[in-house]
TORTORFI-209729 format. One record per residue (C-alpha): residue number from 0; residue in one letter; x, y, z. Coordinates in Angstrom, 1 decimal, always signed. Layout:
! TORTORFI-209729
    nr   rest       c1       c2       c3
   NUM      A        X        Y        Z
...
//
This chain:
! TORTORFI-209729
    nr   rest       c1       c2       c3
     0      M    +72.3    +86.0   +149.2
     1      H    +73.6    +82.5   +148.9
     2      L    +77.6    +81.4   +149.9
     3      R    +78.6    +78.1   +148.0
     4      V    +80.9    +76.2   +150.1
     5      D    +83.0    +73.3   +150.4
     6      P    +81.5    +70.0   +151.6
     7      D    +84.1    +69.6   +154.0
     8      R    +83.9    +73.0   +155.5
     9      F    +80.1    +73.6   +155.7
    10      A    +79.9    +73.3   +159.2
    11      D    +82.6    +75.7   +159.7
    12      H    +80.9    +78.2   +157.3
    13      F    +77.2    +77.6   +158.5
    14      N    +78.2    +78.2   +162.4
    15      A    +80.5    +81.4   +161.1
    16      A    +77.2    +82.7   +159.5
    17      Q    +75.1    +82.1   +162.3
    18      L    +77.8    +84.0   +164.4
    19      A    +78.1    +86.9   +162.1
    20      T    +74.1    +87.5   +161.6
    21      G    +73.5    +89.1   +164.7
    22      P    +75.7    +92.1   +164.6
    23      V    +75.1    +92.4   +160.8
    24      L    +71.6    +92.5   +161.3
    25      A    +71.8    +95.2   +164.2
    26      V    +73.4    +97.9   +161.9
    27      A    +71.0    +97.1   +159.0
    28      G    +67.4    +97.2   +160.5
    29      N    +65.1    +98.7   +158.0
    30      S    +61.5    +98.2   +159.2
    31      P    +60.6    +99.7   +162.5
    32      T    +56.8   +100.0   +161.6
    33      F    +53.7    +97.9   +161.0
    34      L    +50.4    +98.7   +160.2
    35      G    +50.9   +102.2   +161.6
    36      H    +52.6   +100.8   +165.0
    37      R    +56.4   +101.4   +166.2
    38      L    +57.8    +97.8   +166.4
    39      W    +61.3    +96.4   +166.2
    40      E    +64.2    +97.7   +164.2
    41      E    +63.7    +94.8   +161.8
    42      T    +59.9    +93.8   +162.5
    43      R    +60.1    +91.6   +159.4
    44      V    +61.9    +89.0   +161.5
    45      A    +58.9    +89.0   +164.3
    46      L    +56.1    +89.4   +161.5
    47      F    +57.4    +86.5   +159.5
    48      K    +57.9    +84.2   +162.0
    49      Q    +54.6    +85.1   +163.4
    50      A    +52.6    +85.2   +159.9
    51      I    +54.3    +81.5   +158.9
    52      D    +53.8    +79.9   +162.1
    53      D    +51.8    +76.5   +161.6
    54      R    +52.2    +75.3   +165.3
    55      D    +49.1    +74.6   +167.2
    56      A    +48.7    +75.8   +170.9
    57      A    +50.0    +72.9   +172.1
    58      G    +53.0    +72.7   +169.9
    59      R    +53.8    +76.3   +170.8
    60      S    +53.7    +75.6   +174.8
    61      S    +55.9    +72.7   +174.3
    62      R    +58.5    +74.9   +172.3
    63      R    +58.5    +72.6   +169.3
    64      I    +60.6    +74.5   +166.9
    65      S    +58.9    +76.9   +164.2
    66      R    +59.0    +76.6   +160.7
    67      V    +60.7    +80.3   +160.8
    68      A    +63.8    +80.1   +163.3
    69      F    +67.2    +80.7   +163.8
    70      G    +68.1    +76.9   +164.8
    71      T    +68.5    +74.9   +167.4
    72      G    +72.1    +74.3   +167.8
    73      W    +75.8    +74.5   +166.3
    74      V    +76.6    +72.2   +163.3
    75      R    +78.6    +69.6   +164.8
    76      S    +79.2    +67.5   +161.1
    77      G    +77.9    +69.2   +157.8
    78      P    +74.8    +70.1   +156.1
    79      L    +72.9    +66.4   +156.6
    80      E    +72.5    +66.9   +160.1
    81      L    +70.4    +70.2   +159.2
    82      L    +68.4    +68.7   +156.3
    83      E    +67.5    +65.6   +158.6
    84      E    +66.5    +67.9   +161.2
    85      S    +64.1    +69.8   +158.8
    86      V    +62.5    +66.2   +157.9
    87      R    +62.2    +65.3   +161.2
    88      L    +60.6    +68.3   +163.0
    89      H    +58.2    +69.4   +160.0
    90      E    +55.5    +67.6   +158.0
    91      P    +55.6    +68.1   +154.2
    92      V    +53.3    +71.1   +153.4
    93      L    +52.9    +69.2   +149.3
    94      P    +53.2    +65.5   +149.3
    95      V    +54.5    +65.5   +145.7
    96      V    +56.8    +62.4   +145.1
    97      G    +58.7    +62.9   +141.6
    98      P    +59.7    +59.9   +139.6
    99      E    +63.4    +59.8   +140.4
   100      Q    +65.0    +56.8   +142.1
   101      P    +67.9    +58.7   +143.2
   102      L    +70.0    +55.5   +144.2
   103      D    +69.0    +53.8   +141.0
   104      R    +70.7    +57.3   +139.4
   105      L    +74.0    +56.7   +141.4
   106      D    +74.3    +52.8   +140.3
   107      R    +73.8    +54.0   +137.0
   108      G    +76.6    +56.8   +137.3
   109      D    +74.3    +58.9   +135.7
   110      G    +75.6    +62.0   +137.7
   111      V    +73.9    +63.5   +141.4
   112      P    +70.0    +63.0   +142.0
   113      A    +68.0    +65.8   +141.9
   114      L    +66.3    +65.2   +145.3
   115      E    +63.4    +67.0   +144.2
   116      E    +61.1    +65.8   +147.4
   117      L    +64.3    +67.0   +149.7
   118      R    +64.3    +70.3   +148.0
   119      L    +60.5    +71.0   +148.1
   120      H    +60.3    +70.4   +151.5
   121      Q    +63.3    +72.6   +152.3
   122      G    +61.6    +75.4   +150.5
   123      T    +58.9    +75.0   +153.1
   124      V    +61.4    +75.4   +156.5
   125      W    +62.5    +78.7   +156.1
   126      R    +65.4    +79.1   +158.8
   127      W    +67.0    +82.6   +158.7
   128      N    +70.5    +80.4   +157.6
   129      R    +69.3    +77.6   +155.2
   130      A    +71.2    +74.9   +153.8
   131      I    +70.6    +74.3   +150.2
   132      Y    +71.4    +71.4   +148.0
   133      D    +71.5    +71.8   +144.5
   134      P    +72.1    +68.9   +141.8
   135      A    +73.5    +71.7   +139.2
   136      G    +76.6    +71.9   +138.0
   137      G    +77.5    +67.9   +139.4
   138      G    +76.2    +68.9   +142.4
   139      H    +76.5    +71.7   +145.3
   140      L    +75.9    +73.2   +148.8
   141      R    +75.0    +76.6   +149.6
   142      I    +74.1    +78.5   +152.4
   143      E    +71.1    +81.1   +151.9
   144      L    +71.7    +83.9   +154.0
   145      R    +68.0    +85.2   +154.3
   146      A    +68.1    +87.8   +157.5
   147      L    +69.4    +90.8   +155.6
   148      P    +66.5    +93.5   +154.9
   149      S    +66.3    +95.0   +151.7
   150      G    +66.8    +98.6   +151.0
   151      P    +67.0   +101.4   +151.8
   152      T    +69.3   +101.6   +149.1
   153      V    +71.5    +99.7   +146.7
   154      T    +74.5   +101.1   +148.4
   155      D    +73.3   +100.0   +151.8
   156      M    +72.3    +96.5   +150.4
   157      L    +75.6    +96.2   +149.0
   158      A    +77.5    +97.3   +152.2
   159      N    +75.3    +94.8   +154.3
   160      A    +75.9    +91.9   +152.0
   161      A    +79.8    +92.5   +152.2
   162      F    +79.7    +92.9   +156.0
   163      L    +78.0    +89.7   +156.2
   164      L    +79.6    +87.9   +153.7
   165      G    +83.4    +89.2   +154.6
   166      L    +82.8    +88.5   +158.5
   167      T    +81.6    +84.9   +157.8
   168      L    +84.7    +84.2   +155.9
   169      A    +86.8    +85.6   +158.3
   170      L    +85.0    +83.7   +161.3
   171      A    +85.1    +80.3   +159.6
   172      G    +88.6    +80.0   +159.9
   173      D    +88.5    +79.8   +163.4
   174      A    +84.8    +78.5   +163.8
   175      G    +85.7    +75.2   +165.7
   176      T    +87.0    +77.0   +168.6
   177      L    +84.6    +79.9   +168.7
   178      V    +81.7    +77.4   +169.0
   179      R    +83.6    +75.6   +171.7
   180      R    +83.4    +79.2   +173.6
   181      F    +80.3    +80.4   +172.5
   182      A    +77.1    +78.6   +173.4
   183      F    +74.8    +78.6   +170.3
   184      Q    +71.9    +80.1   +172.9
   185      Q    +74.1    +83.6   +173.1
   186      A    +74.0    +83.6   +169.1
   187      H    +70.4    +82.7   +169.1
   188      H    +70.0    +85.6   +171.4
   189      N    +72.1    +88.1   +169.4
   190      F    +69.5    +87.7   +166.6
   191      Y    +66.5    +88.3   +168.2
   192      R    +68.2    +91.4   +170.0
   193      A    +69.7    +92.9   +166.7
   194      A    +66.2    +92.5   +165.4
   195      Q    +64.4    +94.1   +168.1
   196      F    +66.8    +96.6   +169.3
   197      G    +69.2    +97.3   +166.5
   198      L    +72.4    +99.6   +167.1
   199      G    +71.0    +99.7   +170.5
   200      A    +71.3    +96.2   +171.4
   201      E    +73.6    +94.7   +173.9
   202      L    +75.2    +91.7   +172.2
   203      A    +77.2    +88.9   +173.5
   204      W    +80.6    +88.5   +171.5
   205      P    +84.0    +86.0   +172.6
   206      L    +86.2    +89.2   +172.7
   207      G    +87.9    +88.8   +176.2
   208      P    +91.4    +87.9   +176.7
   209      D    +90.4    +84.3   +177.4
   210      G    +88.1    +83.5   +174.5
   211      R    +85.1    +84.1   +176.9
   212      A    +81.9    +86.1   +175.9
   213      R    +81.1    +89.6   +177.4
   214      T    +78.2    +91.9   +176.4
   215      V    +79.1    +95.0   +174.3
   216      P    +76.8    +97.5   +172.6
   217      A    +75.7    +96.7   +169.4
   218      A    +77.6    +99.8   +167.5
   219      E    +80.7    +99.0   +169.3
   220      L    +81.0    +95.6   +168.4
   221      V    +80.3    +96.5   +164.5
   222      R    +83.2    +98.7   +164.5
   223      Q    +85.3    +96.4   +166.1
   224      L    +84.3    +93.6   +163.6
   225      V    +84.6    +95.6   +160.3
   226      P    +88.2    +95.2   +160.0
   227      A    +87.8    +91.2   +160.1
   228      A    +85.2    +91.7   +157.5
   229      R    +87.5    +93.3   +155.4
   230      E    +89.9    +90.6   +155.7
   231      G    +87.4    +87.6   +154.9
   232      L    +86.4    +89.9   +151.4
   233      V    +90.6    +90.3   +150.3
   234      G    +91.2    +86.9   +151.2
   235      A    +88.6    +85.7   +148.9
   236      G    +89.6    +87.9   +146.1
   237      V    +87.2    +90.7   +146.6
   238      L    +89.2    +94.1   +145.7
   239      A    +90.6    +96.1   +148.5
   240      E    +89.3    +99.3   +147.2
   241      E    +86.2    +97.8   +146.5
   242      A    +85.7    +96.0   +149.9
   243      D    +86.9    +99.4   +151.8
   244      G    +84.3   +101.6   +149.8
   245      L    +81.5    +99.3   +151.4
   246      L    +82.7    +98.8   +154.8
   247      E    +83.0   +102.4   +155.2
   248      V    +79.6   +102.8   +154.7
   249      I    +79.0   +100.3   +157.8
   250      A    +81.4   +102.1   +160.1
   251      A    +80.0   +105.0   +159.4
   252      R    +76.4   +104.1   +160.0
   253      A    +77.7   +102.6   +163.1
   254      A    +79.3   +105.6   +164.2
   255      S    +76.2   +107.7   +163.3
   256      G    +73.5   +105.7   +164.9
   257      Q    +71.5   +106.4   +161.8
   258      T    +70.0   +102.9   +160.1
   259      G    +67.0   +102.9   +157.8
   260      A    +64.8   +102.1   +160.8
   261      V    +66.4   +105.1   +162.7
   262      W    +66.0   +107.1   +160.0
   263      Q    +62.4   +106.4   +159.4
   264      R    +61.4   +106.4   +163.3
   265      Q    +63.0   +109.9   +163.5
   266      A    +61.4   +111.0   +160.4
   267      V    +57.6   +110.2   +161.7
   268      A    +58.7   +111.8   +165.0
   269      A    +59.6   +115.2   +163.2
   270      L    +56.6   +115.1   +160.9
   271      E    +53.9   +114.0   +163.2
   272      P    +53.5   +117.0   +165.4
   273      G    +52.2   +118.9   +162.2
   274      L    +50.2   +115.7   +160.9
   275      D    +48.5   +112.6   +162.4
   276      R    +50.4   +109.3   +162.2
   277      G    +49.0   +107.9   +159.2
   278      R    +50.0   +111.2   +157.0
   279      A    +53.0   +111.6   +158.9
   280      L    +54.1   +108.1   +157.3
   281      A    +52.9   +108.8   +154.4
   282      A    +55.0   +112.0   +154.3
   283      M    +57.8   +110.0   +155.3
   284      L    +57.7   +107.0   +152.7
   285      E    +57.8   +110.0   +149.9
   286      R    +60.9   +111.5   +151.7
   287      Y    +62.3   +107.9   +152.1
   288      L    +61.5   +107.1   +148.3
   289      G    +63.2   +110.6   +147.1
   290      H    +66.4   +109.5   +149.3
   291      Q    +66.4   +106.1   +147.7
   292      H    +66.8   +107.2   +144.3
   293      G    +69.7   +109.5   +144.8
   294      S    +71.6   +106.8   +146.2
   295      A    +73.5   +108.2   +149.2
   296      P    +73.6   +105.7   +151.9
   297      V    +70.9   +106.1   +154.3
   298      H    +73.6   +107.5   +157.4
   299      T    +73.6   +110.4   +155.5
   300      W    +70.1   +111.4   +154.9
   301      P    +68.8   +114.7   +156.4
   302      L    +66.1   +114.3   +158.7
   303      P    +62.9   +116.5   +158.0
   304      G    +63.3   +120.3   +159.1
//
């Protein structure tokens, strides 16, 4: 999902997205198994980071940042610092140079440069929230919000997107104050705790009367943040009834505790006593596909008898 933003407000929106991603991911997890093993609630996060990691042992031990990462700190000025960071920290994977001379194009007044080399390089650095420069339409900036899983149903995906977009827009207005009170490392921990433990995670959030962070169960935090997400959506022009319908799915999922990952794990646990692990996973998948075609959100799915 991409959010186009005003360049002058890029930092606030990007930091807001970083803040929002943890609690949204906690209520959206949908990949709890891999190769027959029960792993994280959103195993995709850990798996993708490990699969794409191009660092050698020395790079990992020195804490050199991976191409797949949550980030290194709050954005202080704008998108340029993120683009510069990706160039500084990571070698080009595809050393392709285009024919364009960007400064000459600007001197001629012939529109904005395509910056093909930079855009190609950005396509090989996979931050979970990523800055995107696009020359289309006279040039613009977007934030690519990459953390949300697919499924289980279209309804669930729309609800997840509405929650993340609404919460990002709501937090952006006060992002400058929030990032002064909330350490980036706390948002970083929230993201990985949410991926690992889902609604069972304990997440930090600036909720105290003095604005300081305190730790809250993820399910409780999600319920507290739903009204803010609604405010963000309605303020951006989304119809109130549409926002309410989608965010009701999020609130009900948090109240029931049944995300896609939880349903999958519990379904396998219910089927496994009569089957081996492989057959239980296959039987779970058959039921998953059947429920998916029905379009009812995952928090309403029954478990195998």
